[in-house]
C-alpha positions as CSV (number, residue, x, y, z in Angstrom):
1,M,-16.8,69.7,85.3
2,D,-19.7,69.4,83.0
3,F,-18.7,66.8,80.3
4,S,-22.0,67.5,78.3
5,A,-21.1,71.1,77.7
6,N,-20.5,72.1,74.0
7,H,-17.1,73.5,74.7
8,I,-15.7,70.3,76.5
9,G,-13.3,69.7,73.6
10,F,-11.8,73.1,74.0
11,V,-11.4,72.6,77.8
12,L,-9.8,69.3,77.5
13,A,-7.4,70.5,74.7
14,S,-6.4,73.5,76.8
15,Y,-5.5,71.2,79.7
16,A,-3.6,68.8,77.5
17,I,-1.6,71.7,76.1
18,S,-0.9,73.1,79.5
19,V,0.4,69.7,80.8
20,L,2.6,69.3,77.7
21,M,4.0,72.8,78.1
22,I,4.7,72.6,81.7
23,G,6.2,69.1,81.2
24,G,8.5,70.5,78.4
25,L,9.6,73.4,80.7
26,I,10.5,71.0,83.6
27,I,12.5,68.9,81.2
28,Q,14.3,72.0,79.9
29,V,15.1,73.2,83.4
30,L,16.5,69.7,84.4
31,R,18.7,69.5,81.3
32,R,20.1,72.9,81.8
33,D,20.8,72.2,85.3
34,R,22.6,69.0,84.4
35,K,24.6,70.9,81.8
36,L,25.6,73.7,84.2
37,R,26.5,71.4,87.1
38,A,28.8,69.4,84.6
39,E,30.4,72.7,83.5
40,A,30.8,74.0,87.1
41,T,32.6,70.6,87.9
42,R,34.8,70.9,85.0
43,L,35.7,74.6,85.9
44,E,36.4,73.7,89.4
45,A,38.7,70.8,88.3
46,Q,40.4,73.1,86.0
47,R,40.8,75.8,88.6
48,K,42.3,73.3,91.1
49,A,44.7,72.0,88.4
50,Q,46.0,75.5,87.7
51,H,46.4,76.6,91.4
52,P,47.5,73.7,93.5
């Protein structure tokens, strides 16, 4: 990468925004996974309690 180019600020900003967006998506997916696993566990326990 040529750091003396006139558009280097744009390139670095684009990389930074991309990293932030991908990181945000990863966090969102992990949170959703945790929530859905907890819900599945709760539903499984509820099903077992209703049908021994």
